[in-house]
C-alpha positions, -999 to 999 in steps of 0.1 A, spaced: -26 73 -222 -16 106 -206 -51 112 -195 -54 77 -179 -20 82 -162 -31 115 -148 -63 99 -136 -43 72 -119 -19 97 -102 -48 120 -92 -68 91 -77 -38 79 -57 -31 114 -44 -68 119 -36 -68 87 -15 -37 97 3 -53 131 12 -85 114 23 -71 85 44 -37 96 56 -31 123 83 -6 141 59 10 135 25 42 114 31 75 129 21 85 96 4 64 71 -15 75 36 -27 61 20 -58 60 -16 -68 45 -35 -97 45 -26 -133 36 11 -127 68 16 -109 86 14 -143 64 41 -158 85 73 -156 56 95 -165 34 80 -138 62 85 -113 65 122 -123 28 128 -121 26 112 -87 55 134 -75 36 165 -87 2 154 -73 18 145 -39 33 179 -32 66 169 -47 71 139 -25 100 117 -34 87 88 -55 110 58 -54 106 21 -62 109 -8 -38 138 -20 -61 157 10 -47 153 -6 -13 163 -41 -22 128 -55 -27 120 -65 -63 91 -44 -76 77 -75 -93 68 -89 -58 38 -66 -55 13 -93 -44 38 -109 -20 45 -75 -5 8 -69 0 2 -102 17 32 -97 39 18 -63 50 -16 -78 57 0 -107 77 21 -82 97 -10 -61 105 -29 -93 116 -1 -104 139 1 -69 154 -37 -67 157 -40 -37 133 -73 -36 115 -68 -42 78 -100 -26 64 -113 9 59 -150 9 69 -155 43 52 -144 27 19 -159 -7 22 -191 1 41 -183 -24 68 -198 -19 102 -164 -13 118 -127 -20 117 -117 -57 118 -86 -78 118 -82 -96 85 -73 -132 81 -67 -159 107 -35 -173 121 -33 -211 120 -5 -233 133 -17 -269 128 15 -283 144 16 -259 173 52 -248 167 48 -211 160 46 -186 188 12 -171 180 4 -138 196 -33 -130 193 
């Protein structure tokens, strides 16, 4: 289990280094892994001693991982921020993910 946890922490740290301009000073975890004390410690070490916290500590239940992910994607779509990484997916370029539909015409839709 320790080896798998180290692989997970190392993979996350590798992706941060590859896709972010710099390692963040603070990282928020959600989902089941956020309750794994050993994983949190290994992430802290692998991320240059960044502070590793849970979304629970910010008032957002860590069990809402999927809801949080969809909320982020919806926000990016509304703000017209591409939601894919072509260098990871092999896509031709960056694209907006999802569509905004308002069948009753009541929402102010900015596209």
